[in-house]
C-alpha positions in Angstrom: 95.1 77.5 69.7 98.0 79.7 68.7 99.9 80.9 65.5 103.1 80.1 64.7 104.4 83.2 66.3 105.6 82.7 69.7 104.4 85.9 70.8 101.0 84.9 70.8 101.6 81.3 71.6 103.2 82.0 75.1 100.4 83.7 76.5 98.2 81.0 75.7 100.1 78.7 76.8 100.3 80.4 80.2 96.6 80.5 80.2 96.3 76.8 80.0 98.7 75.8 82.5 96.9 78.7 85.0 93.7 77.4 84.0 94.9 73.6 84.6 95.9 74.5 88.1 92.8 76.0 89.1 90.8 73.1 87.9 93.5 70.9 89.9 92.6 73.0 92.8 89.0 72.7 92.4 88.2 76.3 91.5 85.3 77.7 89.8 87.2 80.5 88.3 89.0 80.5 85.0 91.4 82.9 83.2 90.7 84.5 79.9 93.2 85.7 77.4 92.2 88.2 74.5 94.7 88.8 71.4 93.9 92.7 71.8 96.0 95.1 73.4 93.5 96.3 75.9 90.1 94.6 75.9 87.6 97.2 76.4 84.6 94.9 75.3 83.3 97.5 73.3 83.5 100.5 75.7 84.8 103.5 73.8 85.1 105.6 76.8 87.8 103.3 78.4 90.1 103.7 75.5 89.5 107.3 75.7 90.3 107.2 79.3 93.4 105.1 78.8 94.7 106.8 75.8 94.4 110.8 77.5 96.0 109.1 80.9 99.1 107.8 79.0 99.0 111.4 77.1 98.9 113.1 80.0 101.5 111.1 81.5 103.8 111.6 78.4 103.3 115.1 78.2 104.6 115.6 81.9 107.1 113.4 81.3 108.5 115.3 78.1 108.0 118.8 80.4 110.1 117.5 82.7 113.3 116.1 80.8 114.8 119.6 79.5 115.7 120.6 82.8 117.9 117.7 83.4 119.6 118.7 80.0 120.2 122.4 81.1 121.1 121.5 85.0 124.1 119.3 83.3 125.1 122.4 81.0 125.3 124.7 83.7 127.1 122.3 85.9 129.8 121.9 83.1 130.0 125.8 82.8 130.5 126.4 86.5 133.3 124.0 86.8 134.5 125.3 83.1 135.0 121.6 81.9 135.5 121.2 78.0 135.2 118.4 75.4 137.5 118.4 72.7 136.8 114.5 72.0 
């Protein structure tokens, strides 16, 4: 049911337990687990959407980080602090 790697075994165990609890409560729904990072069902458009969404997020994040370092340097310059470590 699961390989010897514990990273793959935990989701399978949670799936088995969850489906058992659902059956105990007379539910007709079931949970499914996939071994892929994102289940696309063969839909390449969804994969592209996720990739470009994450790429855009990282691009905005990367553009916002350098001013944080610059502000720190400017504050150090204003108070004339030095590091002689």
